[in-house]
C-alpha positions as CSV (number, residue, x, y, z in Angstrom):
1,V,-0.2,0.1,-0.2
2,F,2.7,2.5,0.9
3,G,5.7,1.6,-1.9
4,V,8.1,1.3,1.3
5,D,10.8,-1.3,0.6
6,A,12.3,-1.5,4.1
7,H,14.8,-4.4,4.1
8,P,14.0,-6.9,7.3
9,G,18.1,-6.5,7.8
10,A,17.5,-2.8,8.8
11,S,17.2,-1.8,12.4
12,L,14.3,0.8,12.9
13,S,13.8,2.2,16.0
14,H,10.7,3.6,17.9
15,A,8.5,6.5,16.4
16,I,9.8,6.8,13.2
17,C,7.4,9.0,10.6
18,L,7.6,7.8,6.9
19,D,5.2,11.1,5.9
20,H,3.5,10.0,2.9
21,A,5.7,6.5,2.8
22,T,5.7,6.3,-1.6
23,G,9.5,5.1,-2.6
24,V,11.5,5.2,0.5
25,V,14.0,2.8,0.4
26,I,16.0,1.0,3.2
27,G,19.3,-1.0,3.2
28,E,19.9,-4.2,5.0
29,T,22.4,-2.7,7.6
30,A,21.1,0.7,7.5
31,T,19.6,1.5,11.0
32,I,17.8,5.1,11.7
33,G,17.6,6.3,15.8
34,H,13.7,7.5,17.5
35,R,12.0,10.5,16.4
36,C,12.8,10.5,13.0
37,Y,11.1,12.1,10.5
38,I,11.5,10.6,6.9
39,L,9.4,12.1,3.6
40,H,9.0,10.2,0.3
41,G,11.3,9.2,-1.9
42,V,14.5,9.2,0.4
43,T,16.8,6.2,-0.1
44,L,18.8,5.3,2.3
45,G,21.2,2.7,0.1
46,A,24.8,1.6,-0.6
47,T,27.2,2.9,-2.8
48,G,27.8,0.1,-4.7
49,K,31.1,-1.0,-3.3
50,A,31.9,-4.8,-3.2
51,G,33.1,-6.6,-0.7
52,T,31.9,-5.0,2.4
53,F,29.0,-5.9,4.7
54,D,27.7,-3.5,6.7
55,R,27.5,-0.5,3.4
56,H,24.3,1.7,4.4
57,P,24.1,4.6,6.4
58,K,23.8,5.0,10.4
59,V,20.8,7.5,10.9
60,G,21.2,9.0,14.4
61,S,18.2,10.5,16.5
62,R,15.0,13.0,15.9
63,V,17.1,13.2,12.5
64,K,14.7,14.8,9.5
65,I,15.1,14.0,5.5
66,G,13.7,15.7,2.7
67,A,12.0,13.9,0.2
68,G,14.3,12.7,-2.1
69,A,17.2,13.1,-0.3
70,M,19.6,9.9,-1.1
71,I,22.4,9.3,1.8
72,L,24.5,6.8,0.5
73,G,27.3,4.1,1.7
74,N,28.2,3.3,5.8
75,I,28.3,7.0,6.9
76,P,26.7,8.5,10.4
77,I,24.3,11.0,10.2
78,E,24.4,12.3,13.9
79,N,21.5,13.5,15.9
80,D,19.3,16.3,15.4
81,V,20.5,16.5,11.7
82,V,18.6,18.0,8.8
83,V,18.4,16.6,5.4
84,G,17.5,19.0,2.5
85,A,15.1,17.6,-0.1
86,A,16.9,16.3,-3.1
87,A,20.1,16.0,-1.1
88,I,23.0,13.7,-1.8
89,V,25.1,12.6,1.1
90,T,28.1,10.7,0.7
91,I,30.3,12.0,3.7
92,P,29.6,12.1,8.1
93,I,27.3,14.9,9.1
94,K,27.7,15.8,12.6
95,Q,25.1,16.4,15.2
96,G,22.7,19.5,14.4
97,E,23.9,20.3,11.4
98,T,21.9,21.0,7.9
99,V,22.6,19.3,4.9
100,V,21.9,20.3,1.1
101,G,22.3,19.8,-2.5
102,I,25.4,17.1,-2.8
103,N,27.3,17.0,0.5
104,R,27.0,20.8,0.9
105,V,26.7,21.5,4.6
106,L,25.6,25.0,5.9
107,S,27.1,27.6,8.5
108,P,25.0,28.6,10.9
109,E,25.0,32.0,9.6
110,Q,23.4,30.0,6.7
111,K,21.5,27.6,8.5
112,Q,19.7,31.1,10.3
113,A,19.4,33.0,7.2
114,A,17.2,29.9,5.5
115,Q,15.2,29.7,8.2
116,A,14.3,33.6,7.7
């Protein structure tokens, strides 16, 4: 009904909201912390590198992931991160940061301007 492809090996915590849900893909070794908000079309996937089992992202708690975002590879997305719509993330993102575009982490000034 929802069109969500969540591998049974993925680890999902409690109180996760898959808003609209359609087109969400969660890979086998992905983890999602509690109170995360994930919009439609999000991929928590691998990069295609062979030879490693643990190849999906580790998403912390209270993370917001915008529509169409792709988080790829065995990388940490720490607590309280915001991932913008259609972002492509292949690098670790530290607690409280906002990432948009292709691996572009906003400075506090840019983040404040975007919220105005």
